[in-house]
C-alpha positions as CSV (number, residue, x, y, z in Angstrom):
1,X,-73.9,-79.1,-16.4
2,X,-77.2,-80.8,-16.0
3,X,-77.9,-84.4,-15.3
4,X,-80.3,-86.8,-13.6
5,X,-79.2,-88.9,-10.6
6,X,-81.6,-91.4,-9.0
7,X,-84.9,-89.5,-9.0
8,X,-83.3,-86.1,-8.9
9,X,-82.5,-83.6,-11.6
10,X,-79.2,-81.7,-10.8
11,X,-77.9,-78.4,-12.3
12,X,-74.3,-77.7,-11.4
13,X,-72.9,-74.2,-12.1
14,X,-69.9,-72.1,-11.4
15,X,-70.5,-68.4,-10.6
16,X,-67.6,-66.1,-11.5
17,X,-67.0,-63.8,-8.6
18,X,-65.4,-60.4,-8.4
19,X,-62.0,-61.8,-7.3
20,X,-61.8,-63.8,-10.5
21,X,-62.6,-67.2,-8.9
22,X,-65.3,-69.6,-9.8
23,X,-67.8,-70.4,-7.1
24,X,-69.4,-73.9,-7.1
25,X,-73.2,-74.0,-6.8
26,X,-75.8,-76.7,-7.4
27,X,-79.6,-76.8,-7.7
28,X,-81.3,-80.1,-7.0
29,X,-84.9,-80.6,-8.2
30,X,-86.9,-83.2,-6.4
31,X,-89.9,-84.6,-8.4
32,X,-93.4,-84.4,-7.1
33,X,-94.6,-87.5,-5.3
34,X,-98.3,-88.5,-4.9
35,X,-99.7,-85.3,-6.3
36,X,-97.3,-83.1,-4.2
37,X,-95.2,-80.3,-5.5
38,X,-91.9,-80.3,-7.2
39,X,-89.3,-78.9,-4.8
40,X,-85.8,-77.6,-5.3
41,X,-82.8,-77.4,-3.0
42,X,-80.2,-74.7,-3.7
43,X,-76.7,-75.3,-2.3
44,X,-75.7,-71.7,-2.0
45,X,-72.0,-71.1,-2.5
46,X,-70.1,-74.3,-1.8
47,X,-66.4,-73.4,-2.4
48,X,-64.3,-71.3,-4.8
49,X,-61.8,-72.4,-7.4
50,X,-59.4,-70.8,-9.9
51,X,-60.6,-73.2,-12.6
52,X,-64.3,-73.3,-13.7
53,X,-64.2,-77.1,-14.3
54,X,-63.0,-77.7,-10.8
55,X,-65.9,-75.7,-9.4
56,X,-68.4,-77.7,-11.5
57,X,-66.8,-81.0,-10.4
58,X,-67.1,-79.8,-6.7
59,X,-70.8,-78.9,-7.2
60,X,-71.4,-82.3,-8.8
61,X,-69.8,-84.2,-6.0
62,X,-71.7,-82.1,-3.4
63,X,-75.0,-82.7,-5.1
64,X,-74.6,-86.4,-5.4
65,X,-73.7,-86.6,-1.7
66,X,-76.7,-84.5,-0.8
67,X,-79.0,-86.8,-2.9
68,X,-77.5,-89.9,-1.3
69,X,-78.1,-88.5,2.2
70,X,-81.7,-87.3,1.5
71,X,-83.0,-90.0,-0.9
72,X,-85.9,-92.2,0.5
């Protein structure tokens, strides 16, 4: 699931692990400001779920919270 939130672009994914669970992950892209570089922030593994949609929902909530805390 990809979407834009405030000035960020967010890509939420669920990685299927060897135990059969889905692991929530998010990548947040921060746009370049004033000629600077585009930067990204990867969540790493957030939490695991039996259901893929639950993992993606978790990643989305995590990413929105991260953006709210780090938005200038």
